[in-house]
Backbone as CSV, one residue per row, in Angstrom:
resi,resn,N_x,N_y,N_z,CA_x,CA_y,CA_z,C_x,C_y,C_z
1,GLU,34.436,13.397,-3.513,33.455,12.838,-2.600,32.129,12.631,-3.344
2,VAL,31.599,11.427,-3.251,30.326,11.091,-3.883,29.231,11.267,-2.849
3,ARG,28.200,12.031,-3.199,27.093,12.256,-2.280,25.961,11.286,-2.594
4,GLU,25.569,10.513,-1.585,24.497,9.556,-1.782,23.154,10.273,-1.670
5,MET,22.208,9.854,-2.476,20.888,10.474,-2.498,19.905,9.580,-1.752
6,PHE,19.172,10.187,-0.813,18.159,9.477,-0.057,16.780,9.935,-0.512
7,HIS,15.849,8.991,-0.516,14.453,9.303,-0.811,13.588,8.459,0.115
8,MET,12.712,9.100,0.879,11.807,8.396,1.781,10.420,8.378,1.150
9,ARG,9.755,7.225,1.244,8.388,7.112,0.744,7.638,6.085,1.575
10,TYR,6.289,6.099,1.418,5.499,5.074,2.073,5.848,3.709,1.481
11,ALA,5.767,2.677,2.306,5.957,1.316,1.813,4.833,0.985,0.831
12,GLN,5.159,0.182,-0.147,4.216,-0.231,-1.187,4.173,-1.756,-1.244
13,PRO,3.101,-2.318,-1.815,3.021,-3.784,-1.882,4.259,-4.438,-2.503
14,GLY,4.857,-3.815,-3.492,6.037,-4.380,-4.142,7.277,-4.419,-3.258
15,ASP,7.222,-3.789,-2.091,8.352,-3.779,-1.157,8.348,-4.975,-0.211
16,GLU,7.345,-5.836,-0.342,7.154,-6.905,0.638,8.382,-7.791,0.826
17,ALA,9.024,-8.226,-0.238,10.168,-9.138,-0.106,11.303,-8.476,0.674
18,PHE,11.624,-7.221,0.343,12.657,-6.502,1.079,12.247,-6.347,2.537
19,TRP,10.994,-5.970,2.755,10.507,-5.719,4.108,10.599,-6.977,4.959
20,ILE,10.056,-8.071,4.452,10.014,-9.317,5.228,11.433,-9.837,5.482
21,ARG,12.363,-9.575,4.569,13.758,-9.995,4.773,14.361,-9.306,5.996
22,LEU,14.021,-8.023,6.204,14.586,-7.274,7.332,13.742,-7.364,8.604
23,ASP,12.432,-7.335,8.454,11.516,-7.273,9.602,10.884,-8.639,9.830
24,ARG,11.507,-9.428,10.672,11.019,-10.785,10.924,9.873,-10.820,11.941
25,HIS,9.507,-9.648,12.483,8.435,-9.590,13.474,7.065,-9.364,12.841
26,LEU,7.026,-8.947,11.601,5.782,-8.557,10.948,5.356,-9.635,9.957
27,THR,4.105,-10.073,10.065,3.585,-11.051,9.110,3.272,-10.355,7.788
28,LYS,3.075,-11.133,6.752,2.709,-10.569,5.447,1.378,-9.823,5.541
29,GLU,0.463,-10.354,6.316,-0.840,-9.698,6.485,-0.686,-8.358,7.205
30,SER,0.157,-8.329,8.226,0.388,-7.083,8.958,1.121,-6.065,8.087
31,PHE,2.028,-6.555,7.237,2.701,-5.653,6.305,1.678,-5.011,5.370
32,ALA,0.779,-5.806,4.834,-0.252,-5.273,3.935,-1.100,-4.220,4.649
33,GLN,-1.407,-4.457,5.919,-2.182,-3.480,6.703,-1.396,-2.181,6.882
34,LYS,-0.111,-2.298,7.177,0.742,-1.111,7.331,0.785,-0.303,6.028
35,VAL,0.843,-0.992,4.900,0.833,-0.320,3.594,-0.484,0.426,3.422
36,ARG,-1.605,-0.250,3.704,-2.934,0.388,3.573,-3.072,1.594,4.495
37,ASP,-2.559,1.457,5.731,-2.699,2.528,6.728,-1.647,3.624,6.578
38,LYS,-0.687,3.415,5.696,0.422,4.367,5.506,1.167,4.621,6.822
39,THR,1.469,3.530,7.515,2.229,3.616,8.762,3.565,2.883,8.640
40,ALA,4.060,2.812,7.407,5.345,2.186,7.139,6.060,2.998,6.061
41,TYR,7.347,3.221,6.285,8.157,3.999,5.345,9.357,3.184,4.894
42,LEU,9.799,3.496,3.684,10.988,2.889,3.122,11.949,4.003,2.753
43,LEU,13.220,3.797,3.009,14.242,4.750,2.577,15.003,4.113,1.427
44,LEU,15.081,4.857,0.337,15.868,4.426,-0.813,17.174,5.214,-0.810
45,LYS,18.266,4.519,-1.022,19.567,5.161,-1.146,20.020,4.919,-2.576
46,ASP,20.143,5.990,-3.324,20.474,5.866,-4.745,19.498,4.908,-5.448
47,LYS,18.200,5.053,-5.118,17.087,4.309,-5.726,17.023,2.841,-5.328
48,ILE,17.809,2.440,-4.339,17.820,1.050,-3.874,17.318,1.017,-2.434
49,PRO,16.360,0.113,-2.101,15.875,0.036,-0.716,17.028,-0.166,0.262
50,ALA,17.049,0.682,1.305,18.159,0.636,2.255,17.699,0.497,3.704
51,ALA,16.500,0.998,4.031,16.053,0.983,5.428,14.536,1.041,5.475
52,LEU,13.984,0.656,6.613,12.534,0.707,6.790,12.194,1.171,8.196
53,LEU,11.004,1.726,8.314,10.500,2.219,9.595,9.002,1.970,9.625
54,ARG,8.531,1.455,10.747,7.078,1.336,10.931,6.709,1.939,12.277
55,TYR,5.475,2.458,12.334,5.041,3.114,13.557,3.551,2.884,13.777
56,ASN,3.096,3.231,14.968,1.668,3.292,15.285,1.467,4.483,16.214
57,LEU,0.261,4.647,16.709,-0.020,5.764,17.612,-0.174,5.247,19.034
58,PHE,0.722,5.659,19.897,0.673,5.346,21.319,-0.430,6.196,21.941
59,TRP,-1.286,5.610,22.762,-2.441,6.296,23.349,-3.317,6.918,22.258
60,ASP,-3.288,6.344,21.069,-4.070,6.841,19.924,-3.722,8.267,19.544
61,SER,-2.580,8.790,20.000,-2.264,10.182,19.688,-0.779,10.475,19.467
62,ILE,0.128,9.687,20.019,1.558,9.980,19.915,2.216,9.004,18.940
63,PRO,2.801,9.491,17.845,3.502,8.593,16.929,4.624,7.852,17.657
64,PHE,4.588,6.531,17.566,5.534,5.662,18.255,6.262,4.821,17.213
65,CYS,7.552,5.045,17.069,8.363,4.272,16.115,8.550,2.869,16.685
66,ASN,7.861,1.904,16.072,7.963,0.515,16.520,9.268,-0.138,16.105
67,LEU,9.732,0.234,14.910,10.882,-0.464,14.372,11.573,0.384,13.318
68,LEU,12.881,0.457,13.406,13.737,1.063,12.395,14.845,0.058,12.123
69,ILE,14.964,-0.355,10.873,16.024,-1.303,10.505,16.714,-0.783,9.247
70,VAL,18.032,-0.787,9.291,18.835,-0.446,8.121,19.438,-1.748,7.609
71,ALA,19.314,-1.990,6.298,19.910,-3.188,5.698,21.406,-3.202,5.995
72,GLU,21.925,-4.364,6.284,23.324,-4.489,6.691,24.281,-3.809,5.708
73,GLU,24.021,-3.965,4.431,24.912,-3.390,3.421,24.830,-1.869,3.334
74,SER,23.856,-1.265,4.017,23.684,0.191,3.986,24.019,0.863,5.308
75,ARG,24.447,0.097,6.287,24.731,0.665,7.604,25.967,1.557,7.580
76,GLY,25.944,2.558,8.458,27.077,3.457,8.575,27.134,4.533,7.499
77,ARG,26.046,4.712,6.788,26.018,5.696,5.693,24.962,6.776,5.897
78,GLY,24.403,6.872,7.091,23.429,7.920,7.379,21.992,7.568,7.060
79,CYS,21.734,6.319,6.708,20.370,5.913,6.330,19.404,5.976,7.511
80,GLY,19.818,5.475,8.666,18.951,5.505,9.838,18.615,6.928,10.238
81,ARG,19.607,7.779,10.252,19.404,9.191,10.594,18.481,9.862,9.573
82,ALA,18.695,9.604,8.288,17.865,10.208,7.244,16.409,9.758,7.371
83,LEU,16.201,8.478,7.663,14.836,7.964,7.782,14.141,8.517,9.029
84,MET,14.842,8.548,10.154,14.247,9.113,11.372,13.942,10.594,11.193
85,ASN,14.870,11.350,10.599,14.622,12.775,10.367,13.416,12.976,9.459
86,GLY,13.295,12.178,8.423,12.152,12.280,7.517,10.849,11.947,8.206
87,TRP,10.860,10.878,9.012,9.653,10.489,9.743,9.246,11.578,10.732
88,GLU,10.219,12.117,11.452,9.920,13.192,12.406,9.319,14.409,11.697
89,ARG,9.853,14.764,10.530,9.289,15.882,9.756,7.856,15.586,9.330
90,GLU,7.603,14.344,8.890,6.244,13.939,8.496,5.283,14.051,9.682
91,MET,5.724,13.587,10.838,4.862,13.630,12.020,4.598,15.080,12.427
92,SER,5.611,15.911,12.376,5.448,17.326,12.705,4.497,18.001,11.717
93,ALA,4.655,17.709,10.434,3.777,18.293,9.405,2.337,17.838,9.580
94,SER,2.148,16.671,10.198,0.802,16.152,10.463,0.209,16.715,11.746
95,GLY,0.944,17.599,12.414,0.435,18.240,13.619,0.879,17.625,14.931
96,HIS,1.701,16.602,14.885,2.180,15.975,16.118,3.347,16.781,16.671
97,ARG,3.318,16.968,17.981,4.368,17.758,18.626,5.382,16.889,19.352
98,LEU,5.091,15.608,19.458,5.940,14.693,20.201,5.955,13.363,19.477
99,VAL,7.108,12.719,19.424,7.224,11.352,18.918,7.904,10.517,19.998
100,LEU,7.780,9.207,19.876,8.250,8.311,20.918,8.828,7.061,20.275
101,THR,9.825,6.492,20.910,10.335,5.186,20.500,10.774,4.435,21.750
102,SER,11.139,3.194,21.581,11.677,2.420,22.700,12.699,1.437,22.156
103,THR,13.576,1.019,23.038,14.548,-0.025,22.722,14.649,-0.937,23.925
104,ARG,15.117,-2.134,23.685,15.443,-2.975,24.831,16.658,-2.368,25.505
105,ALA,16.740,-2.495,26.782,17.831,-1.884,27.544,19.197,-2.412,27.134
106,ASP,19.245,-3.615,26.573,20.536,-4.195,26.184,20.871,-3.969,24.710
107,GLU,20.088,-3.160,24.011,20.344,-2.883,22.597,21.218,-1.643,22.427
108,SER,22.114,-1.710,21.461,22.970,-0.551,21.194,22.207,0.581,20.511
109,ALA,21.012,0.306,19.969,20.226,1.341,19.279,19.886,2.513,20.201
110,GLN,19.836,2.279,21.504,19.512,3.379,22.417,20.499,4.525,22.279
111,HIS,21.755,4.236,21.948,22.766,5.278,21.773,22.485,6.100,20.516
112,PHE,22.032,5.439,19.466,21.639,6.125,18.231,20.505,7.107,18.517
113,TYR,19.483,6.657,19.231,18.337,7.523,19.509,18.727,8.705,20.398
114,ARG,19.610,8.479,21.350,20.074,9.601,22.179,20.792,10.641,21.326
115,LYS,21.624,10.189,20.384,22.303,11.124,19.479,21.300,11.888,18.616
116,MET,20.149,11.266,18.354,19.103,11.903,17.550,18.264,12.878,18.387
117,GLY,18.543,12.974,19.687,17.820,13.922,20.529,16.722,13.314,21.384
118,TYR,16.571,11.993,21.348,15.572,11.337,22.194,16.099,11.290,23.622
119,GLN,15.193,11.420,24.587,15.567,11.461,25.997,15.008,10.240,26.713
120,ASP,15.780,9.704,27.620,15.286,8.592,28.429,14.119,9.089,29.273
121,ALA,13.020,8.332,29.274,11.835,8.773,30.005,11.248,7.691,30.892
122,GLY,11.826,6.531,30.916,11.289,5.480,31.768,11.507,4.123,31.136
123,ALA,11.079,3.104,31.850,11.271,1.738,31.368,10.069,0.892,31.733
124,LEU,9.898,-0.155,30.982,8.834,-1.114,31.204,9.492,-2.484,31.289
125,PHE,9.191,-3.231,32.357,9.730,-4.569,32.516,8.692,-5.557,32.014
126,LEU,9.078,-6.353,31.021,8.167,-7.330,30.431,8.596,-8.733,30.830
127,ARG,7.634,-9.508,31.275,7.906,-10.898,31.622,6.772,-11.725,31.035
128,THR,7.125,-12.654,30.161,6.138,-13.547,29.570,6.570,-14.975,29.839
129,PRO,5.629,-15.920,29.773,5.990,-17.311,30.078,7.073,-17.878,29.167
130,ASP,7.134,-17.422,27.916,8.088,-18.004,26.984,9.383,-17.200,26.825
131,THR,9.538,-16.102,27.561,10.780,-15.329,27.477,11.237,-14.964,28.876
132,ARG,12.511,-14.629,28.977,12.976,-14.136,30.265,12.644,-12.648,30.369
133,SER,12.729,-12.112,31.523,12.369,-10.714,31.768,13.218,-9.781,30.914
134,ARG,12.559,-8.788,30.291,13.252,-7.795,29.472,12.851,-6.409,29.932
135,ARG,13.783,-5.490,29.819,13.473,-4.103,30.135,13.500,-3.298,28.842
136,ASN,12.397,-2.618,28.560,12.323,-1.732,27.407,12.378,-0.299,27.907
137,CYS,13.246,0.507,27.301,13.398,1.908,27.673,12.623,2.772,26.689
138,PHE,11.843,3.710,27.194,11.054,4.606,26.362,11.760,5.947,26.242
139,SER,11.736,6.499,25.027,12.459,7.740,24.749,11.621,8.658,23.871
140,PRO,11.179,9.797,24.412,10.428,10.769,23.612,11.350,11.817,22.988
141,LYS,10.823,12.513,21.999,11.528,13.629,21.382,10.493,14.628,20.887
142,ASN,10.765,15.912,21.107,9.897,16.965,20.581,10.090,17.078,19.085
143,CYS,8.985,17.214,18.365,9.060,17.442,16.916,9.257,18.911,16.615
144,ILE,8.743,19.756,17.492,8.839,21.196,17.297,9.804,21.710,18.345
145,ARG,10.887,22.296,17.907,11.959,22.681,18.823,11.508,23.623,19.931
146,GLU,10.519,24.481,19.690,10.093,25.441,20.712,9.280,24.772,21.830
147,VAL,8.772,23.575,21.568,7.942,22.894,22.555,8.839,22.105,23.486
148,ARG,8.615,22.266,24.783,9.378,21.500,25.759,8.619,20.231,26.094
149,PHE,9.333,19.185,26.503,8.654,17.971,26.943,8.133,18.228,28.356
150,PHE,8.266,17.350,29.271,7.733,17.534,30.611,8.688,18.401,31.428
151,ILE,8.143,19.349,32.172,8.962,20.069,33.130,8.571,19.560,34.509
152,GLU,9.449,19.725,35.467,9.257,19.063,36.750,7.916,19.362,37.392
153,GLU,7.455,20.622,37.334,6.178,20.910,37.993,5.012,20.210,37.311
154,ASP,5.144,19.864,36.027,4.089,19.125,35.332,3.925,17.720,35.905
155,LEU,5.003,17.171,36.446,4.937,15.810,36.949,4.061,15.693,38.187
156,GLU,3.782,16.825,38.836,2.936,16.789,40.023,1.453,16.721,39.664
157,ARG,1.095,17.086,38.424,-0.302,17.047,37.998,-0.566,15.757,37.224
158,PRO,-1.807,15.249,37.263,-2.125,14.074,36.443,-1.873,14.398,34.971
159,LEU,-1.366,13.420,34.243,-0.982,13.618,32.850,-2.031,13.008,31.924
160,SER,-2.704,13.853,31.177,-3.679,13.373,30.200,-2.938,13.007,28.915
161,PRO,-3.518,12.167,28.066,-2.866,11.853,26.788,-2.618,13.116,25.948
162,GLN,-3.501,14.097,26.021,-3.326,15.325,25.254,-2.091,16.077,25.742
163,ARG,-1.922,16.186,27.050,-0.746,16.882,27.581,0.519,16.102,27.261
164,ALA,0.456,14.767,27.309,1.614,13.970,26.974,2.026,14.167,25.525
165,ALA,1.052,14.455,24.671,1.335,14.679,23.252,1.787,16.111,22.991
166,GLY,1.819,16.935,24.046,2.275,18.305,23.884,1.182,19.286,23.562
167,VAL,-0.078,18.865,23.669,-1.197,19.756,23.416,-1.492,20.530,24.692
168,PRO,-1.502,21.880,24.661,-1.719,22.649,25.883,-3.097,22.416,26.501
C-alpha cells in the first residue's frame, strides 16, 4: 500500500493558474486579495496541487468556508477531508470555536460535510433576476470538541454574534 502525502499551505501568487482553472467564481483580482489576506489554502498531494479552499468571516467573527474544490484527478483520495481537517485545525488554533459552511440544497457536497461532522442549521432562499430560486443550506461545526453548538434553551434568547461564535 502506497501512502499519499498531503501538505496544506496558504495560496501563493504562483498558484493562480491552478486556482482559476478550478474556481471559476473568483476573479484574478479577488484571488490576489485572498493571497494577501491569507484566506485561501492549497492542498498538495505528493507535492502536486490537488485541492483548494477559500473562506471569509461570517458576521466578522465565524470562519465560513466559501468554497472547497478537489481537482477531478485527485477526487476519492481523501484530499477534501484532509483540507477541511487542516482548515478546521487552523481556525481552532486561531481561537475560533465554530466554523460554518453552506451548500446548495441540490448539491451532493452536503453529504460530505455531514460526514465531516457539520450539522444542518437552516437554509436561505435566494432569488435574483437572472437566476431561478435556489436554497442554500447552512451547516456549522464545533472546532473544539468540548464546546457544544446551540442547545434548545439558547434558542429562546436573542443570539449575539459572540454567542453564535461560541464565546460565552
